[in-house]
One Martini backbone bead per residue (centre of mass of N, CA, C, O) as a GRO file, in nm:
protein
  123
    1GLN     BB    1  14.340  -3.889   3.607
    2VAL     BB    2  14.244  -4.096   3.891
    3GLN     BB    3  14.100  -4.411   3.949
    4LEU     BB    4  13.988  -4.575   4.249
    5ILE     BB    5  13.920  -4.929   4.320
    6GLU     BB    6  13.790  -5.108   4.567
    7SER     BB    7  13.834  -5.453   4.686
    8GLY     BB    8  13.766  -5.739   4.922
    9GLY     BB    9  13.580  -5.699   5.122
   10GLY     BB   10  13.445  -5.803   5.454
   11SER     BB   11  13.345  -6.086   5.648
   12VAL     BB   12  13.525  -6.197   5.947
   13GLN     BB   13  13.703  -6.378   6.154
   14THR     BB   14  13.909  -6.427   6.378
   15GLY     BB   15  14.209  -6.497   6.190
   16GLY     BB   16  14.147  -6.406   5.925
   17SER     BB   17  14.133  -6.331   5.562
   18LEU     BB   18  14.231  -6.068   5.330
   19ARG     BB   19  14.208  -5.921   4.992
   20LEU     BB   20  14.295  -5.625   4.868
   21THR     BB   21  14.189  -5.411   4.596
   22CYS     BB   22  14.347  -5.168   4.365
   23ALA     BB   23  14.207  -5.012   4.092
   24ALA     BB   24  14.321  -4.846   3.805
   25SER     BB   25  14.230  -4.546   3.622
   26GLY     BB   26  14.348  -4.318   3.345
   27ARG     BB   27  14.642  -4.395   3.472
   28PRO     BB   28  14.940  -4.471   3.557
   29LEU     BB   29  15.096  -4.573   3.877
   30THR     BB   30  15.417  -4.559   3.839
   31SER     BB   31  15.441  -4.244   3.966
   32TYR     BB   32  15.337  -4.384   4.237
   33ALA     BB   33  15.271  -4.405   4.535
   34MET     BB   34  15.107  -4.649   4.757
   35GLY     BB   35  14.817  -4.659   4.972
   36TRP     BB   36  14.684  -4.751   5.302
   37PHE     BB   37  14.380  -4.685   5.465
   38ARG     BB   38  14.183  -4.615   5.770
   39GLN     BB   39  13.831  -4.616   5.907
   40ALA     BB   40  13.673  -4.586   6.197
   41ILE     BB   41  13.435  -4.553   6.401
   42GLY     BB   42  13.513  -4.248   6.558
   43LYS     BB   43  13.767  -4.220   6.376
   44GLU     BB   44  14.053  -4.161   6.237
   45ARG     BB   45  14.240  -4.164   5.977
   46GLU     BB   46  14.477  -4.421   5.893
   47PHE     BB   47  14.773  -4.565   5.850
   48VAL     BB   48  14.903  -4.875   5.708
   49ALA     BB   49  15.031  -4.866   5.402
   50ALA     BB   50  15.322  -4.871   5.167
   51ILE     BB   51  15.442  -4.822   4.819
   52GLY     BB   52  15.642  -4.782   4.592
   53TRP     BB   53  15.675  -4.742   4.250
   54SER     BB   54  15.873  -5.012   4.231
   55GLY     BB   55  15.831  -5.207   4.504
   56LEU     BB   56  16.086  -5.194   4.706
   57SER     BB   57  15.926  -5.013   4.898
   58THR     BB   58  15.811  -5.023   5.248
   59GLN     BB   59  15.534  -4.946   5.476
   60TYR     BB   60  15.436  -4.984   5.827
   61GLU     BB   61  15.235  -5.003   6.061
   62ASP     BB   62  15.253  -5.152   6.359
   63PHE     BB   63  14.978  -5.323   6.332
   64ALA     BB   64  15.078  -5.451   6.039
   65LYS     BB   65  15.313  -5.594   6.122
   66GLY     BB   66  15.315  -5.935   6.016
   67ARG     BB   67  15.002  -5.926   5.868
   68PHE     BB   68  15.068  -5.731   5.639
   69THR     BB   69  15.067  -5.698   5.265
   70ILE     BB   70  15.216  -5.505   5.022
   71SER     BB   71  15.137  -5.465   4.663
   72ARG     BB   72  15.231  -5.460   4.313
   73ASP     BB   73  15.093  -5.437   3.963
   74SER     BB   74  15.175  -5.266   3.690
   75ALA     BB   75  15.040  -5.426   3.460
   76LYS     BB   76  14.747  -5.389   3.629
   77ASN     BB   77  14.715  -5.134   3.800
   78THR     BB   78  14.772  -5.267   4.100
   79VAL     BB   79  14.681  -5.297   4.446
   80TYR     BB   80  14.765  -5.467   4.757
   81LEU     BB   81  14.612  -5.625   5.060
   82GLN     BB   82  14.730  -5.842   5.286
   83MET     BB   83  14.525  -5.997   5.546
   84ASN     BB   84  14.611  -6.128   5.855
   85SER     BB   85  14.519  -6.196   6.153
   86LEU     BB   86  14.250  -6.087   6.227
   87LYS     BB   87  14.088  -5.823   6.403
   88PRO     BB   88  13.841  -5.632   6.538
   89GLU     BB   89  14.032  -5.365   6.520
   90ASP     BB   90  14.024  -5.385   6.186
   91THR     BB   91  13.774  -5.244   6.172
   92ALA     BB   92  13.689  -5.089   5.856
   93ILE     BB   93  13.764  -4.857   5.623
   94TYR     BB   94  13.936  -4.902   5.316
   95TYR     BB   95  14.193  -4.709   5.154
   96CYS     BB   96  14.305  -4.590   4.861
   97ALA     BB   97  14.627  -4.429   4.752
   98ALA     BB   98  14.784  -4.160   4.593
   99LEU     BB   99  15.121  -4.053   4.612
  100ARG     BB  100  15.317  -3.761   4.696
  101GLY     BB  101  15.652  -3.733   4.716
  102LEU     BB  102  15.868  -3.745   5.001
  103GLY     BB  103  15.938  -3.985   5.220
  104ASP     BB  104  15.728  -4.049   5.438
  105PHE     BB  105  15.442  -4.204   5.350
  106SER     BB  106  15.246  -4.103   5.589
  107GLN     BB  107  15.316  -3.776   5.488
  108ARG     BB  108  15.197  -3.767   5.223
  109THR     BB  109  15.046  -3.664   4.955
  110ILE     BB  110  14.710  -3.694   4.841
  111GLU     BB  111  14.590  -3.732   4.528
  112TYR     BB  112  14.422  -4.008   4.564
  113TRP     BB  113  14.098  -4.162   4.607
  114GLY     BB  114  13.901  -4.390   4.711
  115GLN     BB  115  13.586  -4.523   4.837
  116GLY     BB  116  13.610  -4.796   4.966
  117THR     BB  117  13.627  -5.084   5.204
  118GLN     BB  118  13.473  -5.313   5.401
  119VAL     BB  119  13.581  -5.424   5.723
  120THR     BB  120  13.488  -5.721   5.915
  121VAL     BB  121  13.560  -5.828   6.258
  122SER     BB  122  13.476  -6.112   6.439
  123SER     BB  123  13.472  -6.284   6.762
   0.00000   0.00000   0.00000
């Protein structure tokens, strides 16, 4: 069993930055690809970014490319999402997830979810 706890959310103005952290406990994350998803009010949950178990491969949704960076620290059992140039449309609850399977990260089975952290971007 893996427990994922997100932190680092908050309220920022347009153009600001936040760094989300996903800390895992229960077992090492080294066997999992890890992803970030988000859900805005009234919208479905959507893929943001993911990183392979080794940290060598990453994938981003189009809206995240060039602004967001996903990384992981296996020694700390932690995954990060650095978000820059934030826009009001980035406002959502951001969730960390442990992924299993092969191929496109955005289509993989989600093994574990975190509880989410709120990100609010004001104009």
